[in-house]
C-alpha positions as CSV (number, residue, x, y, z in Angstrom):
1,M,90.7,103.6,98.6
2,L,90.8,106.0,95.7
3,T,87.1,106.4,95.7
4,S,87.0,107.1,99.4
5,L,89.7,109.7,99.0
6,S,87.9,111.4,96.2
7,Q,84.6,111.3,98.2
8,A,86.4,112.9,101.1
9,H,87.9,115.5,98.9
10,S,84.5,116.3,97.3
11,A,82.8,116.4,100.7
12,Y,85.5,118.8,102.1
13,A,85.1,121.0,99.0
14,Q,81.3,121.1,99.4
15,S,81.6,121.8,103.1
16,L,84.1,124.6,102.5
17,Q,82.0,126.1,99.7
18,S,78.8,126.1,101.8
19,R,80.6,127.6,104.7
20,L,82.0,130.3,102.6
21,Q,78.6,131.1,101.1
22,S,76.8,131.0,104.4
23,S,79.1,133.4,106.2
24,P,80.7,135.9,103.8
25,E,83.3,138.1,105.4
26,S,82.7,141.8,105.3
27,E,85.3,143.9,103.6
28,T,86.3,145.6,106.8
29,S,86.9,142.4,108.8
30,D,90.3,141.1,109.5
31,A,91.6,138.1,107.4
32,I,92.8,136.4,110.6
33,P,90.0,135.5,113.1
34,S,90.4,136.2,116.7
35,S,91.6,133.4,119.0
36,S,88.2,132.9,120.5
37,T,86.6,132.6,117.1
38,A,89.3,130.3,115.9
39,G,88.9,128.1,119.0
40,S,85.1,127.9,118.7
41,D,85.5,127.1,114.9
42,F,88.0,124.3,115.7
43,R,85.7,123.0,118.4
44,S,82.7,123.0,116.1
45,V,84.6,121.4,113.2
46,L,85.9,118.7,115.6
47,S,82.5,118.1,117.1
48,H,80.8,117.9,113.7
49,S,83.5,115.5,112.5
50,L,83.1,113.2,115.5
51,Q,79.3,113.3,115.2
52,N,79.7,112.2,111.5
53,V,81.9,109.2,112.7
54,V,79.3,108.2,115.2
55,D,76.5,108.5,112.6
56,T,78.5,106.4,110.2
57,G,78.9,103.7,112.8
58,H,75.2,103.8,113.6
59,N,74.4,103.5,109.9
60,A,76.6,100.5,109.6
61,E,75.0,98.9,112.7
62,N,71.5,99.5,111.3
63,L,72.4,98.0,107.9
64,S,74.1,95.0,109.5
65,A,71.0,94.4,111.6
66,E,68.9,94.5,108.4
67,G,71.3,92.1,106.8
68,L,71.0,89.7,109.7
69,K,67.2,89.8,109.2
70,G,67.7,89.0,105.5
71,S,66.3,92.3,104.2
72,G,69.5,94.2,103.5
73,D,71.5,94.6,100.3
74,M,74.9,93.0,100.8
75,T,76.7,95.6,98.8
76,Q,75.3,98.4,100.9
77,I,76.1,96.6,104.1
78,V,79.7,95.9,103.2
79,T,80.2,99.5,102.0
80,A,78.7,100.9,105.2
81,V,80.8,98.7,107.4
82,S,83.9,99.5,105.4
83,N,83.2,103.3,105.7
84,A,82.6,102.9,109.4
85,Q,85.9,101.1,109.8
86,L,87.8,103.7,107.8
87,A,86.2,106.5,109.8
88,L,87.2,104.8,113.1
89,Q,90.7,104.3,111.9
90,T,91.0,107.9,110.8
91,T,89.7,109.1,114.1
92,T,92.1,106.9,116.0
93,V,95.1,108.3,113.9
94,I,94.0,111.9,114.5
95,R,93.6,111.2,118.2
96,D,97.1,109.7,118.4
97,R,98.6,112.6,116.5
98,M,96.9,115.1,118.8
99,V,98.1,113.3,121.9
100,Q,101.7,113.2,120.4
101,A,101.5,117.0,119.6
102,Y,100.4,117.7,123.2
103,Q,103.2,115.6,124.5
104,D,105.7,117.4,122.3
105,V,104.5,120.8,123.5
106,M,104.7,119.7,127.1
107,K,108.3,118.6,126.5
108,M,109.3,122.1,125.3
109,S,111.4,124.2,127.7
110,I,110.3,127.7,128.5
């Protein structure tokens, strides 16, 4: 668990660093992005994250199929399946929290 957390942290740090380097803000731009920019950024981050989960699942399936054929490394197979399981559990928790947040907002009185 600790290695997956450290891997997630390092992946997040690398992603953030590459994003900051690829799109530097000009000195005249506002620090707070407009709502349309923030919405599209959230959409792209969410889409990219979900695609990573799908890719992780496909990788685990491919390695499992190789293992059934007898040509795969057992350590890699177990690691890939474990990563896919963790990614699916994380996605499920995020989905549940988003649904709960939506329901909480809908319960608010105007």
